[in-house]
C-alpha positions as CSV (number, residue, x, y, z in Angstrom):
1,X,143.7,6.7,76.7
2,X,146.6,6.6,74.1
3,X,149.1,3.7,74.0
4,X,152.1,6.1,74.2
5,X,150.7,8.2,77.1
6,X,153.4,9.0,79.7
7,X,150.8,8.5,82.5
8,X,150.2,4.8,81.5
9,X,152.2,2.1,83.4
10,X,154.9,0.5,81.3
11,X,154.9,-3.2,80.6
12,X,157.0,-5.2,83.0
13,X,159.4,-7.9,81.6
14,X,158.3,-11.4,82.2
15,X,160.1,-13.1,85.2
16,X,163.0,-15.3,84.5
17,X,162.0,-18.9,84.4
18,X,163.7,-21.5,86.6
19,X,165.4,-23.0,83.5
20,X,167.1,-19.8,82.6
21,X,168.5,-19.1,86.1
22,X,172.1,-20.3,86.8
23,X,172.0,-23.1,89.3
24,X,173.6,-22.6,92.7
25,X,177.0,-24.2,93.0
26,X,177.6,-26.4,96.1
27,X,180.9,-25.5,97.6
28,X,182.3,-27.9,100.3
29,X,182.7,-26.8,103.8
30,X,186.5,-27.4,103.7
31,X,186.6,-24.3,101.4
32,X,183.8,-22.1,102.9
33,X,184.8,-22.6,106.6
34,X,188.3,-21.0,106.4
35,X,186.8,-18.0,104.5
36,X,184.1,-17.6,107.2
37,X,186.7,-17.7,109.9
38,X,188.9,-15.2,108.1
39,X,186.2,-12.6,107.6
40,X,184.9,-13.0,111.2
41,X,188.5,-12.7,112.5
42,X,188.8,-9.5,110.3
43,X,185.8,-8.0,111.9
44,X,187.1,-9.0,115.4
45,X,190.3,-7.3,114.5
46,X,188.4,-4.2,113.5
47,X,186.5,-4.2,116.7
48,X,189.8,-4.6,118.7
49,X,191.3,-1.7,116.8
50,X,188.3,0.4,117.4
51,X,188.5,-0.4,121.2
52,X,192.2,0.4,121.4
53,X,191.5,3.7,119.5
54,X,189.0,4.6,122.1
55,X,191.3,3.7,124.9
56,X,194.2,5.6,123.5
57,X,192.0,8.5,122.8
58,X,190.8,8.6,126.4
59,X,194.3,8.4,127.9
60,X,195.7,10.8,125.4
61,X,192.9,13.2,125.8
62,X,193.4,13.1,129.6
63,X,197.1,14.0,129.0
64,X,196.2,16.7,126.7
65,X,193.9,18.3,129.3
66,X,196.8,18.3,131.7
67,X,199.1,19.6,129.1
68,X,201.3,16.5,128.9
69,X,200.4,15.7,125.2
70,X,200.2,17.8,122.2
71,X,196.9,17.9,120.2
72,X,198.5,16.8,117.1
73,X,199.8,13.6,118.8
74,X,196.3,12.7,119.8
75,X,194.9,13.3,116.4
76,X,197.6,11.2,114.7
77,X,197.6,8.3,117.0
78,X,193.8,8.0,117.3
79,X,193.3,8.7,113.5
80,X,195.7,5.9,112.6
81,X,193.9,3.4,114.8
82,X,190.6,4.4,113.5
83,X,192.0,4.0,110.0
84,X,193.1,0.5,111.0
85,X,189.6,-0.3,112.1
86,X,188.0,1.0,108.9
87,X,190.5,-0.9,106.7
88,X,190.0,-4.1,108.6
89,X,186.3,-3.9,108.4
90,X,186.3,-3.0,104.6
91,X,188.7,-5.9,103.8
92,X,186.7,-8.2,105.9
93,X,183.5,-7.3,104.0
94,X,185.4,-8.0,100.8
95,X,186.5,-11.4,102.1
96,X,182.9,-12.1,103.0
97,X,182.1,-11.7,99.4
98,X,185.1,-14.1,98.6
99,X,187.4,-11.5,97.1
100,X,190.9,-12.9,96.6
101,X,192.3,-9.4,96.4
102,X,190.8,-8.4,99.8
103,X,192.2,-11.6,101.4
104,X,195.7,-10.9,100.0
105,X,195.6,-7.1,101.0
106,X,194.5,-8.1,104.5
107,X,197.3,-10.6,104.7
108,X,199.9,-8.0,103.7
109,X,198.3,-5.2,105.7
110,X,198.5,-7.2,108.9
111,X,202.1,-8.3,108.3
112,X,203.2,-4.7,107.8
113,X,201.3,-3.4,110.6
114,X,202.6,-6.0,113.0
115,X,206.2,-5.5,111.8
116,X,205.9,-1.8,112.4
117,X,204.3,-2.5,115.8
118,X,207.0,-4.9,116.9
119,X,209.8,-2.5,116.0
120,X,208.4,-0.1,118.5
121,X,209.0,-2.6,121.4
122,X,205.7,-2.0,123.1
123,X,204.5,-4.9,125.4
124,X,205.6,-8.4,125.5
125,X,207.3,-9.8,122.5
126,X,206.5,-13.4,123.3
127,X,202.8,-12.6,123.7
128,X,202.7,-10.6,120.5
129,X,204.5,-13.3,118.5
130,X,202.2,-16.0,119.8
131,X,199.0,-14.0,118.8
132,X,200.7,-13.2,115.5
133,X,201.3,-16.9,114.8
134,X,197.6,-17.8,115.5
135,X,196.3,-14.9,113.3
136,X,198.7,-15.7,110.6
137,X,197.5,-19.3,110.4
138,X,193.9,-18.0,110.0
139,X,195.1,-15.5,107.4
140,X,197.0,-18.0,105.3
141,X,194.2,-20.7,105.4
142,X,191.5,-18.1,104.6
143,X,193.5,-16.6,101.7
144,X,194.2,-20.0,100.2
145,X,190.5,-20.8,100.6
146,X,189.4,-17.8,98.6
147,X,191.7,-19.0,95.7
148,X,190.3,-22.5,96.1
149,X,186.7,-21.2,96.2
150,X,187.1,-19.5,92.8
151,X,188.9,-22.5,91.3
152,X,186.0,-24.7,92.4
153,X,183.3,-22.4,91.1
154,X,185.1,-22.0,87.7
155,X,185.6,-25.8,87.5
156,X,181.9,-26.5,88.2
157,X,180.6,-23.9,85.8
158,X,182.8,-25.3,83.0
159,X,181.4,-28.8,83.7
160,X,177.8,-27.6,83.4
């Protein structure tokens, strides 16, 4: 068989030796723990938004069947809640990969969403503010931790 035959298997590149691989950088738990809490909380917020969307859809659909609610109102309300769930999940995935941009966007998105929700005067204001305070603490610490993570990794790579 010829050497340039298209039916012959090509040569595989040699594996990368252990010396050529970049060593893993140890990151302290004080940095990684708030990041983990942030992305877990983001996925929980996504799940809550999805659950609320399903509850709102069910109640609005029942009203739509009775003729109390317009179909466009159902689509807009439930679509917005599903969009929240998708945005929270996507940003949480980015935070899990230690993205500073995703952490900052999630922080701002949550603040804007809660400000709009608070202006509608739905539910107890004291309860909402207490939940917001807890979530904002996690958001703030996790966002700062993503910046600390990248600073730590850059510093360790420059030392090596």
